[in-house]
LUMTIDREN-547975 format. One record per residue (C-alpha): x, y, z; residue in one letter. Coordinates in steps of 0.25 Angstrom, whole numbers, padded with zeros to 4 digits, always signed. Last residue first. Layout:
% residues N
XYZA
...
This chain:
% residues 80
-0008-0142+0065V
-0012-0133+0077R
+0000-0124+0076F
-0004-0122+0061L
-0018-0117+0065D
-0013-0107+0075S
-0003-0102+0065K
-0014-0101+0055L
-0023-0093+0065N
-0012-0084+0068N
-0009-0081+0054V
-0024-0078+0051R
-0025-0069+0063S
-0013-0061+0058R
-0019-0060+0045L
-0032-0055+0050K
-0025-0044+0058S
-0017-0041+0046M
-0029-0039+0037C
-0036-0030+0047I
-0024-0022+0050R
-0021-0020+0035T
-0036-0017+0032L
-0035-0006+0043I
-0022+0000+0037G
-0028+0000+0023W
-0040+0008+0028A
-0031+0018+0035E
-0023+0019+0022A
-0035+0021+0014A
-0040+0032+0023T
-0052+0035+0031S
-0053+0021+0037A
-0066+0018+0045S
-0071+0009+0034S
-0060-0002+0037V
-0066-0011+0047L
-0080-0009+0040P
-0074-0013+0027L
-0069-0026+0031I
-0082-0035+0032E
-0088-0028+0020A
-0076-0031+0011T
-0066-0021+0007L
-0063-0016-0007S
-0072-0004-0007S
-0065+0001+0006F
-0051+0000+0000I
-0056+0007-0012A
-0063+0018-0004A
-0050+0020+0004L
-0042+0021-0009L
-0051+0032-0014L
-0051+0039-0001Q
-0035+0039-0002D
-0035+0044-0016Q
-0045+0056-0012Q
-0036+0059+0001V
-0023+0059-0008W
-0030+0068-0018A
-0035+0078-0007E
-0021+0078-0001V
-0014+0081-0015I
-0025+0092-0018A
-0023+0099-0005L
-0008+0100-0007N
-0007+0115-0006S
-0016+0116+0005G
-0007+0126+0012D
-0006+0118+0025T
-0002+0106+0016A
-0010+0094+0018R
-0002+0082+0022A
-0002+0071+0011P
-0010+0059+0014C
-0001+0047+0016P
+0003+0039+0004A
+0006+0024+0007H
+0005+0014-0004G
+0000+0000+0000M
């Protein structure tokens, strides 16, 4: 995943167009993430206000499930 933080707004407003373009792009990415989620996962991510925040939530959810699955597999292997 690429990482391009929102540019800071210049006090004189000289980069307002750049900031607005970044926010628009981020919201499009956030909408794409939301639209690709299942009905079970969407409520867990719907509070995210940026694409990076949504991606972070999804990463934590997946890592938690992966760790749980690995632990279950280890347990199963020890019982064999």
